[in-house]
C-alpha positions as CSV (number, residue, x, y, z in Angstrom):
1,M,0.0,0.0,0.0
2,R,1.2,3.5,-0.8
3,T,-0.5,6.7,0.3
4,D,0.3,10.3,-0.7
5,A,-0.5,13.5,1.2
6,N,-1.6,15.4,-1.8
7,D,-2.6,14.8,-5.4
8,D,0.4,16.7,-6.8
9,E,3.0,14.5,-5.0
10,L,4.7,11.8,-7.2
11,E,3.5,8.4,-6.2
12,I,6.1,5.7,-5.4
13,P,5.1,2.6,-7.4
14,I,5.8,-0.3,-5.1
15,V,5.9,-2.6,-8.2
16,T,6.6,-1.6,-11.7
17,T,7.9,-3.0,-15.0
18,T,9.3,0.4,-16.0
19,R,13.0,0.5,-15.2
20,A,13.2,4.1,-16.5
21,L,10.7,5.3,-13.9
22,I,12.8,3.7,-11.1
23,H,15.9,5.4,-12.6
24,D,14.1,8.8,-12.5
25,M,13.0,8.4,-8.9
26,L,16.5,7.3,-7.9
27,R,17.9,10.5,-9.5
28,A,15.3,12.5,-7.6
29,K,16.2,10.7,-4.4
30,I,12.6,9.7,-3.9
31,L,13.7,6.1,-3.1
32,S,16.4,7.1,-0.7
33,G,16.9,4.4,1.9
34,R,14.6,1.9,0.2
35,N,15.8,-1.5,-1.1
36,I,15.0,-2.2,-4.8
37,W,14.6,-5.7,-6.2
38,T,14.4,-6.8,-9.8
39,Y,13.4,-10.2,-10.9
40,Y,11.8,-12.1,-13.7
41,S,8.4,-13.7,-13.0
42,P,7.9,-17.3,-14.2
43,K,4.2,-16.9,-13.5
44,H,4.0,-14.1,-16.1
45,N,6.1,-15.5,-19.0
46,H,9.3,-14.3,-17.3
47,A,8.4,-10.6,-17.5
48,Q,10.7,-8.4,-15.6
49,Y,9.4,-6.7,-12.4
50,V,11.0,-4.1,-10.2
51,V,9.8,-4.0,-6.7
52,V,10.4,-1.5,-3.9
53,N,11.2,-2.8,-0.3
54,N,11.9,-6.2,1.0
55,L,8.4,-7.1,2.0
56,T,7.1,-6.7,-1.5
57,Y,9.8,-8.9,-2.9
58,I,9.2,-11.6,-0.3
59,W,5.4,-11.6,-1.1
60,A,6.2,-11.9,-4.8
61,M,8.6,-14.9,-4.3
62,L,5.9,-16.7,-2.2
63,A,3.2,-15.9,-4.8
64,E,5.4,-17.4,-7.6
65,G,5.3,-20.7,-5.7
66,N,1.6,-20.6,-4.7
67,P,-0.6,-22.7,-6.9
68,E,-3.6,-21.0,-5.6
69,I,-2.5,-17.7,-7.3
70,S,-3.1,-17.9,-11.0
71,W,-1.7,-14.4,-11.7
72,Y,-0.8,-11.2,-10.0
73,R,0.1,-7.8,-11.4
74,P,0.9,-4.3,-10.0
75,S,-2.3,-2.5,-9.0
76,E,-3.1,0.4,-11.3
77,L,-6.3,1.6,-9.5
78,V,-5.7,4.8,-7.4
79,V,-8.4,5.6,-4.8
80,A,-8.9,9.1,-3.6
81,Y,-10.2,10.0,-0.2
82,V,-10.2,12.7,2.5
83,D,-8.3,12.0,5.8
84,E,-9.3,13.0,9.3
85,R,-7.7,16.5,8.9
86,G,-9.7,17.2,5.7
87,R,-6.6,16.7,3.4
88,S,-7.1,15.2,0.0
89,R,-5.1,11.9,-0.3
90,K,-4.8,9.0,-2.6
91,T,-3.9,5.4,-2.0
92,S,-3.4,2.2,-3.9
93,A,-3.1,-1.5,-3.2
94,S,0.2,-3.1,-4.1
95,F,-1.1,-6.0,-6.2
96,S,-4.2,-7.2,-8.0
97,V,-4.4,-11.0,-7.7
98,G,-6.4,-13.7,-9.5
99,R,-7.0,-16.9,-7.5
100,S,-7.2,-20.3,-9.1
101,D,-10.8,-20.7,-7.8
102,G,-11.8,-17.5,-9.7
103,R,-11.7,-15.1,-6.8
104,S,-10.1,-11.6,-7.1
105,E,-8.1,-10.0,-4.4
106,W,-6.3,-6.8,-3.7
107,I,-3.1,-7.0,-1.6
108,S,-1.4,-4.3,0.3
109,M,2.0,-4.3,2.0
110,A,2.3,-3.0,5.5
111,A,5.8,-2.7,7.1
112,D,6.1,-2.3,10.9
113,G,7.2,1.3,10.5
114,D,4.1,2.4,8.7
115,D,2.1,5.3,10.2
116,L,-0.7,3.4,11.9
117,A,-3.3,6.2,11.9
118,S,-3.0,7.0,8.2
119,S,-2.6,3.5,7.1
120,T,-5.7,2.2,9.0
121,L,-7.9,4.7,7.2
122,A,-6.3,4.0,3.9
123,R,-6.8,0.3,4.3
124,Q,-10.5,0.8,5.1
125,V,-10.8,2.9,1.9
126,L,-9.1,0.2,-0.1
127,E,-11.3,-2.6,1.5
128,D,-14.4,-0.7,0.6
129,A,-13.2,0.0,-3.0
130,A,-12.3,-3.7,-3.4
131,K,-15.8,-4.8,-2.3
132,R,-17.3,-2.5,-4.8
133,A,-15.1,-4.1,-7.5
134,G,-16.1,-7.6,-6.4
135,A,-12.7,-8.4,-4.9
136,E,-11.4,-9.4,-1.5
137,Y,-8.9,-7.3,0.3
138,S,-6.0,-8.3,2.6
139,V,-2.8,-6.9,4.0
140,F,0.5,-8.6,4.0
141,T,2.6,-7.7,7.0
142,E,6.0,-8.6,8.4
143,K,4.2,-10.8,10.8
144,S,3.0,-12.8,7.8
145,I,6.5,-14.0,7.1
146,A,7.4,-14.9,10.7
147,R,9.3,-18.2,10.8
148,K,9.1,-18.5,7.0
149,D,12.8,-17.9,6.3
150,I,13.4,-21.4,4.8
151,E,10.3,-21.2,2.6
152,I,11.3,-17.8,1.3
153,E,14.9,-18.9,0.5
154,N,13.6,-22.0,-1.2
155,W,11.3,-20.0,-3.6
156,A,14.0,-17.4,-4.3
157,V,16.2,-20.3,-5.4
158,L,13.5,-22.1,-7.4
159,V,12.4,-18.9,-9.1
160,A,16.0,-18.4,-10.2
161,C,16.1,-22.0,-11.5
162,M,12.8,-21.5,-13.3
163,N,14.1,-18.4,-15.0
164,R,17.3,-20.0,-16.0
165,G,15.3,-22.8,-17.7
166,R,12.5,-20.5,-18.9
167,R,9.9,-22.3,-21.0
168,N,9.8,-19.5,-23.6
169,R,13.4,-20.4,-24.5
170,F,13.9,-24.1,-23.6
171,M,11.9,-27.2,-24.1
172,L,11.3,-29.0,-20.7
173,D,9.2,-31.8,-22.1
174,F,11.9,-34.5,-21.5
175,E,12.6,-33.4,-17.9
176,T,8.9,-33.1,-17.1
177,R,8.2,-36.6,-18.5
178,I,11.1,-38.0,-16.3
179,I,9.4,-36.5,-13.2
180,A,6.1,-37.9,-14.1
181,D,7.4,-41.4,-15.0
182,S,9.5,-41.5,-11.8
183,L,6.5,-40.6,-9.7
184,N,4.1,-43.0,-11.5
185,D,6.6,-45.8,-11.0
186,A,7.5,-45.3,-7.3
187,G,5.2,-42.6,-5.9
188,R,8.2,-40.6,-4.8
189,V,11.6,-39.5,-6.1
190,T,14.5,-37.6,-4.8
191,V,16.0,-34.5,-6.5
192,F,19.3,-36.5,-6.5
193,D,17.7,-39.3,-8.6
194,L,16.1,-36.8,-11.0
195,L,19.3,-35.0,-11.6
196,G,21.2,-38.2,-12.1
197,T,18.8,-39.6,-14.8
198,P,20.8,-40.3,-18.0
199,G,20.3,-37.6,-20.6
200,V,18.9,-35.0,-18.2
201,D,20.1,-31.4,-18.3
202,E,20.5,-30.5,-14.6
203,G,19.5,-26.8,-15.2
204,K,16.4,-27.8,-17.1
205,M,15.5,-30.4,-14.5
206,L,15.7,-27.9,-11.6
207,A,13.4,-25.6,-13.7
208,A,11.0,-28.4,-14.4
209,I,10.9,-29.3,-10.6
210,G,10.1,-25.7,-9.8
211,F,7.4,-25.4,-12.4
212,S,5.8,-28.7,-11.2
213,I,5.7,-27.5,-7.6
214,A,4.5,-24.0,-8.5
215,G,1.9,-25.4,-10.8
216,G,0.5,-27.6,-8.0
217,S,1.1,-31.0,-9.6
218,T,3.9,-32.1,-7.2
219,Q,5.0,-31.2,-3.7
220,T,8.0,-31.4,-1.4
221,N,8.6,-29.9,2.0
222,L,9.8,-26.3,1.3
223,K,8.5,-24.9,4.6
224,T,10.9,-26.5,7.1
225,Q,13.6,-28.1,4.9
226,R,16.0,-26.4,2.5
227,L,15.7,-27.8,-1.0
228,C,18.6,-30.2,-1.5
229,L,19.6,-33.4,-3.2
230,A,17.8,-35.4,-0.6
231,S,14.5,-33.6,-1.0
232,V,11.6,-35.9,-1.9
233,L,9.1,-35.1,-4.6
234,K,5.6,-36.6,-4.6
235,W,2.4,-36.1,-6.5
236,K,0.4,-33.5,-4.7
237,D,-3.1,-35.1,-5.2
238,K,-2.0,-38.4,-3.7
239,S,-1.0,-37.2,-0.3
240,E,-2.7,-34.5,1.9
241,A,0.5,-34.0,3.9
242,I,4.1,-34.2,3.2
243,E,5.9,-36.8,5.4
244,Q,8.7,-35.3,7.3
245,Q,12.1,-36.9,6.7
246,E,13.3,-38.9,9.6
247,G,15.6,-37.2,12.1
248,E,16.2,-33.5,12.4
249,V,15.2,-30.9,9.8
250,N,17.5,-31.2,6.8
251,Q,19.8,-28.1,6.8
252,G,21.8,-29.2,3.8
253,S,23.0,-27.0,1.0
254,F,20.7,-25.7,-1.7
255,V,20.8,-27.4,-5.0
256,G,21.7,-25.4,-8.1
């Protein structure tokens, strides 16, 4: 969520595909002290996104791996309102989201340092506007990512693998078929075995693994275990819960 004190003030786009706009704002020192991330989105045919602040980037990484999110894009709708002091203000959600079940949603980012008084009113304005548009409204906060360090790291790695083996440049049919054949034969397969299959390109296989998990057809434990050679892949629709590997949580090195 971003809110401006007056209509003449330049808005800070929390997400944009326009690198030139970010460059202009950097020159004007509007983004002073803010972290800027750029990445390619596998969910959007590897389009390049530039996002402002860490929380926005983390949400995007988790969204890339969430099969319940069909698409997301920077929110373009700006909502005008009047605050408690009678000042004209405007605000906007961070993302518009399309869910796999057909629902629409507006997402705002809220860091711990946000002005609570102004942000509370802005959120109510956005929630009302979302309802009028037939969408749900939710706020993604720093509390939302508590104890999700491993999951966030896993998806940052998998998104990089998926971009490296992007489907608009490379054919992943062979690697995808190997995953399916292995799971149909044994019901489960390790990343080590998939990468060791004769004729497999390791980069393409890691991309295929990422796409299969993000697409909701397969699953592995990415919440408490770092993706590694010992990670076990299963069909998602044949198990409601992923079995934890025996012993302590695997803290092995990332693959890739």
